N, C-alpha and C positions, 0 to 999 in steps of 0.2 A: 757440825752436820752436814756435808756433803762436801767439806771439807776449809767453808766458810766459818771465817771470826763470826762473833756476835758483832760487830757494828758493821759489817757489810750483809752480814742478813737481815740485820732491822732494816736498811737500805734495801734491800733489796723486796723485802716483804713492804716500804713501802710507795718506794716508783711501783713495784705491780698493783700493789693496791691502788694508784693512782690508772696504771692505764685498766685495770678495772672496771675503776672510771668512765674511760675512755667509751669500753664496750656495754655498760653500763645505762650512759646518755641512748646512745644507738639501740637496744635493747629496748630502753624505755619507752624511747619516743613510738615504737614496731608495734609495740606491746599496749600504748596503750591506745591508737588508732584498734588494734585488732579486740581490747577490752570492750569498747563502747558495736564494736560489729559483732563478732561474736557473743558477746558477755550482755550485750544489752538486746541486740537485734538477733543471736541465738541463727546464726552466719556464721558454717563454717567456710570461712573465705581463702584457699586453697595461694589463689593469685596474691595473696597482702606482697608477700617478697617482690612482685614484682611492683609495686607501685615503690618502694626501694627504692628502684633498679631505675623509675623511671624520674627520682629528685636526682638523685647519683646523676647519669647523663644530662638532664638539665644544667646540673651546676656543669659540667665538664664543658658542655658548650660553650658555655655564658664565658667563662676560663677561656676555651680555646678563640672565641670572636672577641672576647677586650684584650687579649694578647696580639690578635693579629688587628683588627679594626681597631680599636682606639686603650694602648697603653694608657691615658692618664686616666681612663675609669678601671685600671686591671685591678687597682687597690684601695675598692669600693664593692665587685661584684660580688663576692661574698654576701655580702647582704642583700645583694636583688636577687642572687643564687636561692636564695631560705625560701624567700616569698613565692619566686617564679615557681620553685618546688612546691609547695603547698596550691598553690592555686592550680596548676597543669592537673596533678596528680589528684588534686579534688574534683576539679573538672571530668579527668577520666573517670574515674570513681561513677560522679552522678552519673553518666553515661550506661559504662556499666549496672548499674543500679535499674536503671530506667529500661536497659533493653534488654536485661538478664535476671539478674535479682530479683526484681519482683515479681517471675513468675516461679521462683521455687521454695515460697517463704514456706515452713512447715513441710521441707520435704529434704531434711538433711546429706542423706546420701546423694539424691539430685544436684543438691546445690555442691557438695566437695568435686561430687565430680563433672559440674560444669565448670565450676571454676580451677580444678585440675587442669583442665581442656584450657579455659582460657592464659592459664600461666604459661603453657607450651607455644598458645599463640604468639603470646605477649615476644617471651624469650624470643622466638625465631624472625620476629619482626624486631627488636635489636638486636639480633644478628645480621642479619638483611638494610637494617640503617648504617649503625656501627659497624661490622665486620665481628668477628669470632673471637681479635687478640681485647685482651685488656687495656683500657684505656685509665689516665690520672688529670686529675684537674693540677692544677701551678693554684698554690696558696698564694694569696696577696703576703706583701712582706711584717704586715701585721701580725697574722698570725704564726710570723716560722721563728723558730729561737725558743727557748725552754730559758723559764726561772730556777735559779739553783737554792735554796733555802740554805740547803748545806754543799759539802764538798763535793758528798757520793750520789744524790739525790739532783736528778733534773724534770720539772714540770713541764711541760711542751705548753706554749702560749695556747696552741687551737685548741686543746685538749681542755683547759680553762672557758675556753667562748664556746664552746658546744655545753660545756656542762651549766654556763650560766643560760641557754637558750634553752636547754629543758628543762632550765628548773621555773622560767618564765612558760613556757607552754604548759607543762603542766599544773602550773595555776591556773592557767587561764582556763584550763579542759574543766578544773573541778569547780572554776565560776561558774562553769557557761551551763552546768550536769545541776549545780544546787544550789546556782544565785538567778538561774534566767525562765524567763518564760518557757525557749525552745526546750532546755534540760528539766523540765518540773514532765511535758510532753514526750520525751524521754521514755525517763522512768514512767511516767503513767498508761502508756503505751506497750511497754516490756512486761510489765506488772498483769494489762487485762486489754487485751485490744481492743476487744468488743466492747467492752465499756469507757475505753477512752474517747472512741469514738463517736458512742451514744452521747458523751458529752460536749460534744464538736471540737475535735481534737480533728486534724487532718494527719492518721496518720501515715498516710502515702509518701504526703512530702517529710514527715518527722524521722521515715526507714531512710528517704533515698536522701537528704540532708544529714545524717547520722552516717550514714555509710562513705559519702563523701567529705566530712570530715577525719572520717579514719583511718581513708586510704591520704589524705592532703597531710596526718601527722606523720604516714609514711615517707609520704613525699620529701618529707623536711628530716626526715631519721635518712636516707638517703644522700639530700647535701651531705648532713655532720655523716657520714659513714666517706665522703671522699677524704676525709683529713687524717683517717687511721687505713683506708688501703686503696687500690685502685677496682675500677669497672670492669664488668664485663656483664654479656649476657645474662649472665646467670646466677649473679654477686647474692640479686633476692630470695632467693630460692635457698639462698645456706643456711638464712637467716632465720625461712619459717618456722624450722623445728621448736627450734631454740624460744621460737617468740610466743609460738600454742603454749609449751612449754612451759615459760614464765606467766601466761593467763593462766592455764590452769592449775598450776601450780599457788599461783597468786590468791584461787578464786575467781572464778570466771565473773563476778556479778563489784568484782571487791578495786576502788582501784588502790587506798591504801593494801594492801594484797599484790597487785601486781606492782606498785612501786619499790614493796620490799622483797617479793619476787626475782624483778629483774636482777635491785641487786647482790644477794646471797648467790644468784647464779652466775654474776661478770664474776664476783668477787672471788669466786670459787673454781671456774675456770681458770680467769686469769695468775693465779698466785699456785693452781699447781701443773698448768701449764709451761711455768717456767723450770720445775723438778723435776715436771714428768714429759712424753711426749702427746703432743697436742691429742689425740688419739684416745689415749689413755684417761687423761684428763676430761674428758667429753665424758667418757665411760663414766668414769665414778662419780662425777655431778648426777649427771643421770638415774644413776644405779639411789644416789642419795636421795632423789626427790621422788625416782618410786619407792622407795622403803617408808619416806614420807608421808606423801599420800596413801601408802595404804593403812596408816597408822590413823592418818586425818582425809579425808577424801573427798573431802569439801574444798581443800583446800588453806596455807597459812588465816586466811580473813574470809570467814561467812558471815552474809548479808543475814541478819535476825528478822522472821518474817512471823506476824502474826496466825496460829494456826488455832 
């Protein structure tokens, strides 16, 4: 196949599979945030990708500042960057919900247009502050290098670290949604906003915190993104279509479906991109997803509701 021996093909598939896991982590962190905004709140946030860019630039700023002013801190800055990316993106998301989104609930077209305009404003803001050129964060020494389980396979250490963060955060989100009072309020508001308000749930506060949390997860995805690519003003917009695809394909209100969908799409793209061009790989992946959605419009996993 393509002039590769069987051993080389196995090594290629393993390495591309791991590269797919790195893409899976970024897509999943983005999609988890979008799933609770779009799936739980019904808000089409076209500016979600720009919150990834906020996290990526936050990581870049901390990387540059630590290298220039506090070299002793450089080996630890990335851990702080993950937290800072979440906090800053969540704070901006909180303000956006307060000033813009709360005026547009139950008006999906208006929400789409408003957040698309917001994404353009944010991109121009990034361009004015950081310039049009892409920049890269310098990873600390302990995130550099790779593991070699065999002679032909290299597994990047930074990919393993990002994977660990993704697993932990996914577990935290599942706990918050299904084992906390806030999660109960989110699910009650999603199912029946009027009844939730009637029993004493502050639905406006739930909306605000949910939107902020979703944006915070996108910020962490931005920090993870700096381990696999450079950052520019439009970096986040390149992922927004794939992220919406993940959420819709998995089932808009299902976290399990989101996880399965992110894994499937990331692995399909990573593997096909090695043998084909990136554009052809995306077209094939999108075509497969469309065919599956035609056969199963509710996505991979659908919630059971009482009728």
